[in-house]
C-alpha positions as CSV (number, residue, x, y, z in Angstrom):
1,X,57.1,32.7,-26.2
2,X,54.9,31.8,-29.2
3,X,54.1,34.6,-31.7
4,X,50.7,36.0,-32.5
5,X,50.4,38.0,-35.7
6,X,48.2,41.1,-35.4
7,X,46.7,41.1,-38.9
8,X,46.4,44.8,-39.3
9,X,48.4,47.8,-40.4
10,X,46.3,50.2,-38.3
11,X,48.7,51.7,-35.7
12,X,45.8,52.6,-33.4
13,X,44.6,49.0,-33.3
14,X,48.1,47.6,-32.8
15,X,48.6,49.9,-29.8
16,X,45.3,48.8,-28.2
17,X,45.8,45.1,-28.9
18,X,49.3,45.1,-27.5
19,X,48.0,46.6,-24.2
20,X,44.9,44.3,-24.2
21,X,46.8,41.1,-24.9
22,X,50.0,41.8,-22.8
23,X,49.2,39.2,-20.2
24,X,47.9,36.4,-22.5
25,X,51.2,34.6,-22.9
26,X,51.9,35.4,-26.6
27,X,54.4,37.8,-28.2
28,X,52.4,40.1,-30.6
29,X,54.0,40.9,-33.9
30,X,52.8,43.0,-36.8
31,X,53.0,42.2,-40.6
32,X,55.7,44.9,-41.0
33,X,57.8,43.4,-38.2
34,X,57.9,40.0,-39.9
35,X,58.3,41.5,-43.4
36,X,54.9,40.6,-44.6
37,X,53.0,42.8,-47.1
38,X,49.5,41.6,-47.6
39,X,46.3,43.5,-48.6
40,X,43.1,41.6,-48.0
41,X,39.7,42.7,-49.4
42,X,36.9,42.7,-46.8
43,X,34.3,41.1,-49.1
44,X,32.0,39.8,-46.5
45,X,28.6,41.3,-45.5
46,X,29.0,40.8,-41.8
47,X,31.7,41.2,-39.1
48,X,32.3,37.4,-38.6
49,X,33.0,36.8,-42.3
50,X,35.3,39.8,-42.7
51,X,37.3,39.0,-39.6
52,X,37.6,35.3,-40.7
53,X,38.7,36.3,-44.2
54,X,41.5,38.5,-42.9
55,X,42.7,36.2,-40.1
56,X,42.9,33.2,-42.4
57,X,44.7,35.0,-45.2
58,X,47.4,36.3,-42.7
59,X,47.7,32.9,-41.0
60,X,48.3,31.1,-44.3
61,X,50.7,33.7,-45.5
62,X,52.8,33.8,-42.3
63,X,52.4,30.3,-40.8
64,X,51.5,32.1,-37.5
65,X,48.4,32.1,-35.4
66,X,46.8,35.4,-36.6
67,X,44.3,37.8,-35.0
68,X,42.0,39.9,-37.1
69,X,39.0,41.9,-36.2
70,X,36.1,43.6,-37.9
71,X,34.1,46.2,-36.0
72,X,31.5,48.8,-36.7
73,X,29.3,51.5,-35.3
74,X,25.6,50.7,-35.3
75,X,23.3,53.7,-35.0
76,X,19.6,53.0,-34.2
77,X,18.3,56.2,-35.9
78,X,20.1,55.1,-39.1
79,X,18.7,51.6,-39.1
80,X,22.0,50.1,-37.8
81,X,24.2,51.9,-40.3
82,X,27.1,52.2,-40.9
83,X,27.6,48.7,-39.4
84,X,30.0,46.4,-41.2
85,X,30.6,49.2,-43.8
86,X,31.9,51.6,-41.1
87,X,35.4,51.8,-42.5
88,X,34.2,52.5,-46.0
89,X,31.0,54.5,-45.2
90,X,32.2,57.7,-46.7
91,X,34.0,56.1,-49.6
92,X,37.2,54.2,-49.9
93,X,39.3,57.4,-50.1
94,X,37.8,59.0,-47.0
95,X,39.8,59.4,-43.7
96,X,38.5,59.2,-40.2
97,X,37.5,62.9,-40.2
98,X,35.5,62.4,-43.4
99,X,33.6,59.4,-42.0
100,X,32.8,61.3,-38.8
101,X,31.5,64.3,-40.9
102,X,29.2,62.0,-42.9
103,X,27.7,60.4,-39.8
104,X,27.2,63.9,-38.2
105,X,25.4,65.1,-41.3
106,X,23.1,62.2,-41.3
107,X,22.3,62.7,-37.6
108,X,21.7,66.4,-37.8
109,X,18.5,67.3,-36.0
110,X,18.1,63.9,-34.4
111,X,17.1,64.5,-30.8
112,X,19.2,63.3,-27.9
113,X,17.0,60.4,-26.9
114,X,17.1,58.9,-30.4
115,X,20.9,59.0,-30.7
116,X,21.5,55.5,-29.2
117,X,24.3,53.5,-30.8
118,X,26.7,50.7,-30.1
119,X,30.1,49.6,-31.2
120,X,30.5,45.9,-32.0
121,X,33.8,44.0,-32.5
122,X,34.3,40.4,-33.7
123,X,37.8,38.9,-33.3
124,X,38.9,35.9,-35.4
125,X,41.9,33.9,-34.3
126,X,43.0,31.8,-37.2
127,X,45.4,28.9,-36.9
128,X,47.6,28.0,-40.0
129,X,45.7,24.8,-40.1
130,X,42.6,26.7,-41.0
131,X,40.8,26.4,-37.7
132,X,39.2,29.7,-36.5
133,X,38.1,30.8,-33.1
134,X,35.8,33.8,-32.5
135,X,35.2,36.4,-29.7
136,X,32.7,39.3,-29.7
137,X,32.4,42.5,-27.7
138,X,29.7,45.2,-27.6
139,X,29.5,48.6,-25.9
140,X,26.3,50.6,-25.8
141,X,26.4,54.4,-26.0
142,X,25.2,57.4,-28.0
143,X,26.2,59.7,-30.8
144,X,27.6,63.0,-29.7
145,X,26.4,66.2,-31.4
146,X,30.0,67.1,-32.3
147,X,33.4,65.4,-32.2
148,X,35.1,65.4,-28.8
149,X,38.5,64.3,-27.7
150,X,41.9,63.8,-29.3
151,X,42.6,60.2,-28.4
152,X,41.6,57.0,-30.2
153,X,40.8,56.7,-33.9
154,X,37.8,56.1,-36.2
155,X,34.5,57.1,-34.8
156,X,35.8,57.4,-31.2
157,X,35.3,61.2,-31.0
158,X,31.6,60.7,-31.7
159,X,30.8,57.8,-29.4
160,X,29.6,58.8,-25.9
161,X,30.1,56.3,-23.1
162,X,27.2,56.9,-20.6
163,X,29.0,55.8,-17.5
164,X,31.8,58.3,-18.1
165,X,29.8,61.1,-19.8
166,X,32.7,61.3,-22.3
167,X,33.5,60.0,-25.7
168,X,35.9,57.1,-26.3
169,X,38.4,59.7,-27.7
170,X,38.3,61.6,-24.4
171,X,39.2,58.5,-22.3
172,X,42.8,57.5,-21.5
173,X,43.7,54.2,-23.1
174,X,43.3,52.1,-19.9
175,X,39.8,53.5,-19.3
176,X,38.9,53.0,-22.9
177,X,40.1,49.5,-23.0
178,X,38.1,48.7,-19.9
179,X,34.8,49.5,-21.6
180,X,35.3,49.4,-25.3
181,X,33.9,46.8,-27.7
182,X,37.5,45.9,-28.7
183,X,38.5,45.6,-25.0
184,X,35.6,43.3,-24.3
185,X,36.3,41.1,-27.3
186,X,40.0,41.0,-26.6
187,X,39.4,39.7,-23.0
188,X,37.4,36.8,-24.4
189,X,40.1,36.2,-27.0
190,X,42.7,36.2,-24.2
191,X,40.9,33.3,-22.6
192,X,41.1,31.4,-25.8
193,X,44.8,32.2,-26.3
194,X,45.6,31.0,-22.8
195,X,43.6,27.8,-23.4
196,X,45.6,27.2,-26.6
197,X,48.9,27.6,-24.7
198,X,47.8,25.1,-22.1
199,X,46.9,22.6,-24.9
200,X,50.3,23.1,-26.6
201,X,52.1,22.4,-23.3
202,X,50.1,19.2,-22.8
203,X,51.1,18.1,-26.3
C-alpha cells in the first residue's frame, strides 16, 4: 500500500485524518513515524497558500505524497476574523484555551442572531514532483457564549453546529467527521487519492 504523509504534528488532526482517510487506499504515516523533523513557517495570507507551502515542504523532504491543511474560524461579527490567523490569533505562545478566551472576549455582548460563523479547511496534496491538488470544506454554524464539550481541539468547544444543537467538542468523532469542515474537505481529498491510485495502476 502506498504511503501518504500527514504533514502535521498535531495529534488531534492525525487522529481525525486517519479515521477520515481509512478507506482511501493509502497508508497514512506521520513525520515522527518516518523520522522526519521539519518546522514550516506558514507565511501565506490565505488557506490555499499556507496548505501548499506545508505540503510541498514535507513532500520534498520525505519523497512521499504529503497532505497538509490550513483551516480557520471565520466570524461574521468580527469581519471574518480570525480566519487564516486562527492558530496564531492570541499570539504564538497561546494555547487552545487562550485562543478561545480571546474570541469570547471579542464576542462579549454580541446577540445570538449576530454570532454566525463558519469553519473553513483547505487540504493540499503535494506530490514530490511539485504538483499540488486541492480540496476545500466549509461548515456553517455559530459561536457559543461559553466553551462546551471535552472532545476535539482548537476552537471546537465554541463552534455550535445548528443541526445538532451542540458544539463540535460535544460530538463523538464519527458525528463530528460527518459534518466538520475537515471531514468535508477530506472526503473530496479521498476522491483525488483514489484517482491517483487508479492512475498509478494503469502506469
